[in-house]
C-alpha positions in Angstrom: 15.0 35.5 0.4 18.0 36.7 -1.2 21.7 35.9 -0.3 22.0 39.7 0.7 18.9 39.1 2.9 20.5 36.0 4.5 23.6 37.9 5.1 21.9 40.9 6.8 19.8 38.6 8.9 22.7 36.6 10.0 24.7 39.8 11.0 21.5 41.3 13.0 20.9 38.0 14.7 24.5 37.5 15.8 24.3 41.1 17.3 21.0 40.6 19.1 22.5 37.5 20.7 25.4 39.6 21.8 22.9 42.2 23.2 24.0 44.8 21.0 21.1 45.6 18.7 20.6 49.4 17.8 17.3 51.1 17.7 16.9 51.0 14.1 18.2 47.6 13.8 15.3 45.8 15.8 12.8 46.9 13.3 14.6 45.6 10.3 15.5 42.4 12.3 11.6 41.9 12.9 11.1 42.6 9.1 13.6 40.1 8.2 12.3 37.6 10.3 8.6 38.0 9.1 10.2 37.6 5.4 11.8 34.5 6.5 8.6 33.1 8.1 6.6 33.9 4.9 9.5 32.2 2.9 9.2 29.1 5.1 5.5 28.9 4.8 5.8 29.0 1.1 8.3 26.2 1.0 6.3 24.1 3.4 3.2 24.5 1.3 5.2 23.5 -1.9 6.7 20.5 -0.1 3.3 19.3 1.0 2.0 19.7 -2.6 5.0 17.7 -3.8 4.7 15.1 -1.1 0.7 14.7 -2.1 1.5 14.4 -5.8 4.1 11.7 -5.1 1.6 9.7 -2.9 -0.9 9.9 -5.9 1.6 9.0 -8.5 2.7 6.0 -6.2 -1.0 4.8 -5.8 -1.6 5.2 -9.6 1.4 3.0 -10.4 0.4 0.0 -8.5 -3.4 -0.2 -9.1 -3.0 -3.9 -9.3 -2.4 -4.5 -5.6 -5.7 -4.7 -3.6 -4.1 -4.9 -0.2 -0.4 -4.8 1.2 1.7 -7.7 0.5 2.0 -10.0 3.7 5.3 -11.9 4.5 5.7 -14.6 7.3 8.5 -16.8 7.8 8.4 -20.7 8.6 11.0 -22.6 10.5 11.7 -26.2 9.5 14.1 -29.0 10.6 15.3 -31.8 8.6 14.8 -35.2 10.3 17.0 -38.3 9.8 14.8 -39.6 7.0 15.4 -36.2 5.1 11.9 -35.0 5.5 11.3 -31.6 6.6 9.4 -31.0 9.8 7.5 -27.7 10.7 8.7 -26.0 13.8 7.0 -22.5 13.7 5.8 -19.6 11.7 6.0 -15.9 12.7 5.9 -12.6 11.0 9.3 -11.8 12.6 12.4 -13.6 11.0 14.4 -13.3 14.2 11.8 -15.3 16.1 12.1 -18.1 13.7 15.9 -18.0 13.5 15.8 -18.2 17.4 13.4 -21.2 17.0 15.9 -23.2 14.9 18.9 -22.3 17.0 17.1 -23.4 20.1 16.3 -26.8 18.5 19.9 -27.3 17.2 21.2 -26.3 20.7 19.2 -28.8 22.6 19.2 -31.5 19.9 22.5 -31.2 17.8 21.9 -34.6 16.3 19.4 -37.1 15.7 19.6 -40.6 17.3 21.3 -42.1 14.4 24.0 -39.5 14.5 22.7 -37.2 11.7 23.1 -33.5 12.4 19.9 -31.4 12.8 19.7 -29.0 10.0 17.3 -26.2 9.8 15.8 -24.0 7.1 13.9 -20.7 6.9 11.1 -20.4 4.4 9.6 -16.9 3.4 5.9 -17.1 2.7 4.6 -14.1 0.8 1.0 -13.5 0.1 -0.2 -10.9 -2.4 -3.6 -9.7 -2.9 -3.8 -8.9 -6.8 -6.8 -7.0 -8.6 -7.7 -9.1 -11.7 -9.5 -7.5 -14.6 -13.1 -8.6 -15.0 -13.8 -11.2 -17.6 -14.9 -9.5 -20.9 -18.5 -10.8 -21.4 -20.9 -9.9 -24.0 -23.7 -7.9 -22.7 -26.8 -10.1 -22.0 -29.5 -9.3 -24.5 -33.3 -9.8 -23.9 -35.5 -12.3 -26.0 -38.2 -10.9 -28.1 -40.8 -8.6 -26.2 -43.5 -10.9 -24.6 -41.4 -14.0 -24.3 -41.2 -15.7 -20.8 -39.0 -13.7 -18.6 -37.6 -16.9 -16.7 -36.2 -17.9 -20.0 -34.5 -14.6 -21.0 -30.8 -14.3 -19.9 -31.0 -10.4 -19.4 -34.3 -10.9 -17.1 -33.0 -13.8 -15.1 -32.9 -13.0 -11.4 -34.6 -9.5 -11.9 -37.9 -10.6 -10.6 -40.1 -8.5 -13.3 -43.5 -7.7 -12.3 -46.5 -9.8 -13.3 -47.0 -11.0 -16.0 -43.5 -12.2 -16.1 -42.9 -11.1 -19.7 -39.5 -10.1 -21.2 -39.6 -6.4 -22.1 -37.2 -7.0 -25.0 -37.5 -5.6 -28.4 -40.5 -5.9 -30.9 -40.4 -9.2 -32.7 -40.0 -8.9 -36.4 -43.0 -10.0 -38.4 -42.0 -13.1 -40.4 -42.8 -13.3 -44.1 
């Protein structure tokens, strides 16, 4: 829709709101509204296509992550012997902070007068796709060899007789 159409639409809509639409103007107003709806449909369709392309690009960029990263928080307090004691773990950091504050409020210091210190540990778990190890393809033994001894036949349960279907053995000279 052009700038001129926008101006005309704005003018007709403001007159319609005031209740002063003339006979010929109502048809033009309907026409402009239809054009506007068509433009909106094109823009929405384009926006959906762009959003889908962005989602595909994001998936293509990070093909190494098998599952979303998981983050949890662990609360610990330092005992009087400088050892860290586990208090609580949660996926919400605020819950862990509240647990440390509660501990420090109830027990501001240990019996020996050492203050109760707390710390928060972030635990992040990632699931990364690792490339498969490059292995040489398994090759069959000579045709007619025992299939149980053949690395390519191992675990395939060939039909009786249990012979490897490998290549013909070259005659020795």
